[in-house]
N, C-alpha and C positions, 0 to 999 in steps of 0.2 A: 463470390465468396459460400456462397451452400450447400453444406453435402448431401452427394444425391438421396440420403435416406434419410433425413431431416423433415419434416413438413413444411408444405408446400407453401412461400411464401411469393408467390410471384404477382401477387396482391399488390407490394412494396410496401403491409402495416407490416409492421410489431411489434409485439408485442410490446408494453412496459417495465423490462426488467425490474430496475428499480423494485416496480407496485407490484410484481409478482413478487418475487425475493422476502421484501420487509414481509406482504401476507402471508404467507407462508413459514415466516420465522413465529415458536410458540411466544407466548406474552404472560409474561409471570411478573406478579405484580412492583411497579415504576416500583423504582430505590430512589433518595436522595443521592441529587446530580455531586456532593459533597461527597462522597462516598469515590468517586472518580479519582479525586487523584490523590488517595492514600494509595501507602504504599509495607505494607506488612508480612517482606522479607527481609531478611538478615546483611546485613552491611555489606559482606562477602559473597551473596546466593549467585547464580546464575545470570536475576536481572540484572542486576550489580556488573556485567561486565563490561561495556562500554563508558564504562565509569572514569577509567584510568587515561582512556584515548581522548574525550573530552579535558580532564584536566594537565594529561602534559604531554601534548598530540606529535611535540617535536622527539619523545626516546623512541617514536613508531615512523617515522618517513622510512629512516634507514631499510629498512626490514617490509616495508613498501603495504603495512598496513592501514599507515593515513596515507592520501592521496596526495589534498591539500589542506591548511588549516588560514585560519583569521582569525582577527580577535572574535566575530560574532559566530563561527559555526568550524564544523570537523565536516571532511570527505570520506569516506572510506568503501570501499566493496563491502557488500553482505558477508559475512562469512559462510553464507550456506543460502546459495542467488538463488531465483525463483524462477530466472529467465534470462536469455544472454548475458543484457547484463544488468546486472539490480546492488546498485550504490540504494547508503544511509549518510543522509543530509543531517548532522549532529548541533545542534543551537546549542551554544555554551555561554546563557547567560544562565549567572548563578542562584537564581528565583524563580527561575519556569522549569527548569532542565529534570522536579521531582513531578515534575506535574506532570497529569492527563493528557491525551492533545490539546480536550475538547478546552480544557479549563487553561491551557498555555494559548492558546490558537483561535479560539472563535471569540469574536468581539462580541456580538450579541451574546451567548451564553459565561464566561469568565468573569469573577469580581475582581478580578485584581484590575490593577489601574493599568494605563496604556496597554493593552491587548492590541485594540486596534492597531496603532504606532506598531510593535513588534509583530503581529500581524503582515503587516505591510513592505514590515524592513526583510522578513522573509521570504513574502514575493519575487524579493529582487533576487538574491540567494537561489535558489527555486529555479527559476530562470535563465541562471546559470550556469548551474551544475546542472540543467535540463542538454543543455550545448556539451557540457559534458562528458552524457552520458549518445548521447548522438553523435561521438564524433569515436566514440569506443564502437558504436554499433557500426557504423562505415571503415571502421579500421578490421572489425572480426567480419565486414559479406564480403566487401568493398563493392554497394550500392548507395540509393541516395536515400536516406532516412528525415524522421521531422518529427515535432515536438507530441502527432498526431501516437507516433511507436511505442508509445512511453504511457508510464500510467501516473502517476505524481499524489501522496497524500499519510495517512498515517492506518492502523488497526485501531479499528474503534476499543477492544482489549486486552491491548497492547504487551509481548511479552517477556520485554526491557520495560527498566524501572525509567532511563531516563527516555528524552523527548527525544525523537526519528521521526525520518520523511522520509517515506521509498519513492525512490526514483528507481523504475525498473521495467522496462522493456514491457509487449505489450505481447508479445511474446507464446509466455508459460512452459518453454524450455530448456530443463535444465535436471542433470540428473538429481539434483534436491528434491527435487517434488515426485512427494513420496504417496503420498494419499491426498486423502480427501479435503482434508483439514490445514495442504498445501497448496492443494485450487482455493478453494472457498474463501479463507480467506482475500485474496485476491479478487478476486473475481465475484461477489456479493457480496455488501448494501455495508460487513464488516469493513469493507474494505473505504473507506474516506476521501472523497477525491482533496487536494491544497485549495482548487477551487468554492470545491462545498466546503468547507470551514469555516469560509469565510462571511458566507449569510446564513448558517444553521443555530432558528434557533435555541430553545431550553425546552419547545412542544416536540423536537425532531425524537421520535419509538427509541433511540440509541440510546437519548442522554433521558430520558424519560423510566426505562425500562431496566438501564442500569450496564455492568460488568455481561448480569448473566443473562438477560437478553439478548447481547453483541456475539455472547457466545458462542446460540443458540441458533444464528443465525446461520456459523461457517459448519455448526455441525448437522444443522436441520434440515439445507434447501438439496435440493439433487445439485450434481453434476452438470450444469450446464458446458458446452463449448464456447468459449471466445468469439468464436469469428461465425458459426455460422447457428450457433444457438440450440441443436441440436441436445435435449437430453436425455446423461448416461448412468439417472438415478445414482445410483452408489455406486454405479461400475467404474471404479478409479481403472483398474490397468485398460478396458477396453479405450479409454477413456485419455491415457497416458499415450494408446498408441494413435487416435485421433489426432490427438498432440501434433504429433510429432508429421502427419500427413501436414497439416495445415500452417505448419511451419515452412516444409518446403510451397506449399503453396506463396504464404507471405513472403517469404524472400524471392518470390519468381516474382513478384507482384511488387515488389520496390526496383525488381531491374525497370519497371518502364516507367517509371516516374520521372 
């Protein structure tokens, strides 16, 4: 999977990408965790665009905006997908939908009663939605895919007010992927995997540093290929061309499963 122009990886020893990326972000003064779940946006801002889908999902089924919903969650396609398959799980619990994901989902971080039970319940929902995403990949490319071809998690500084969990294919292949920020929000520690949410503590740098620190992770880190780890620094156009090459290789690899 290594790119011929990338650094020599024949030793089989890869650098710890998480440690490198976290270390390279600037570290502002820590802010109180309580600020993470507060919304400063107006009730009709862009940040609230998910609210109608959560409150009245039946109104959006016929249009295709809502794929599936239950009492616990709504499943939709991301309106601006950053990969071949990009779904959003929208939890419907009213006491949590406006919370920052760390407050809503992290048992060792949140002060909200019942967070461990909520995380466990959402874990079951995540697995169900992973199956939906895998089926979509199979339908798209007529090849065999598994959960390893997906990333599931949240942004450490979400752009939308309502709690949402991304289920996204790893390929980063989409016309909506248009700049460095789009790429790095899914390919640096700015993106927190769902499994990691279950073990995070208040000592995590992304929690201690607050939203400003998290935003710097996406903006300050270099562009690193998700497959071969070649460093494109700030050259997004070169990365974008390279991603198409990796996409072709990724699909070819799936044909061999």
